[in-house]
N, C-alpha and C positions, 0 to 999 in steps of 0.2 A: 833247418835247425829246430823247428817246432817238433818234428818227428823224434829228434834226439831226446827232447823232454819227455815225450810219451814213452819211448823205449826205456829210458832210465827209470822212470817211475814204475813202469811195468816190472822191471827187474827188482826194484826195491819192494814192491808189493808182493812179488812171488817169494822173495826171501823172508819177508816178515808177514806172512799171512796171519790174519787175526784169529780170535777165538772161534770164529765160524769156519775155520779151515776145513777144507775137504781134500781128499786125496788118499792115496794108498802108498805105503812103503812096500815095495815089491821084493826087495832082496837086500842083502848086505853088499856093500861096495867091494868090487874086486874079489879076492880070494880070502877075505876075512873069515875066520872061524869063530871069533868072539866079538861081541859088541859090548861096549861099556854103557851101563844104564845109570841114569842120574835121577834123583828125587826132586830136583829143582830145574827151572828153565834156564839157568845160567851155567849149569854144569859144574857147580862148585862142590856138590856133595855126591861123590861116586858111590853107587851101590855095587852089588855083585855083578860080575861079568856074565853076560848071557851067551851061551853056546848057540851059534847060528843054526846048527842042526836041530836044536830043540824049539826053535821059533817057527810057528805056522804062519807063513806069508800068504797073502798080503795082510798088512796091519793098517787099520783105519787111522788116519791122521786127525787128531782133535785140535791141535794148535801147533804153530811154529813160532818160537820166540824170536825176538830181535837178535838174540845172541847166537842163533843158528841151531837151536835144539828143538827136536820134534817130539810132541806129546803123543804117545800111543799106549795101548794096553797090551802087555805081554803076559800070558798065563794069568789073566785076571788082575794083574797089578798095573797101576798107572806108573809109567816111567817116561823119562826124557832121553832120547837118543841123539847123538851128535849127527847133524845133517851131513857131515862129510864122510860118515861111515855107512850110509844107507842110500838106497836108490828110491827116488820118487819120480815117476814119469811126469814130465811137464804137462802132458795132456790131462793129468788127474788133478791139477791145481786150478782153482778159480782165480783169475786175475782180472782186475778192472783197470782202466786207464784214466788218468787225470793229468791235466797240465799243471806244471809247477813253475814258479819263477826261479830260474837257475841262479840268479844273483844272490838269493837268500837261502837257497837250499844246499844242504850238505849232501851232494850226490856221490854215490859210489856205483861204479859200473862193475858188474859181475857176469860171469858166464853161466847163465841159466838158460839152457837150450829150450826154445819155444816160449819163453816168457813174454815175448812181444806179440804172440799170435792173437791175443785178444784185442790188440790195439789197432788192428787193420780195419 
């Protein structure tokens, strides 16, 4: 059971990487031709749609918000992209492991491939 705590926290940490986030957005997810760009980390204020063909990948990740939006620069503009619309290889994220008390933690398990690799 202790490994479950580490795995779960590893997943949470990967999903909510802090301001020191590292990694790269390598592509749009699937066959998307347009990505919605936002000016805030919660995705409440949509800006113009970005044509995927006009984006030069990879994009450096500056931050990942708890709401699941990724801070990048596209054509010299700071924007937030929806994490569900882009690809970030798990090996490009820095994850650290910490144990947590399951009884007081609000744990969410998510499918982030490779998120537990730093916990071994």
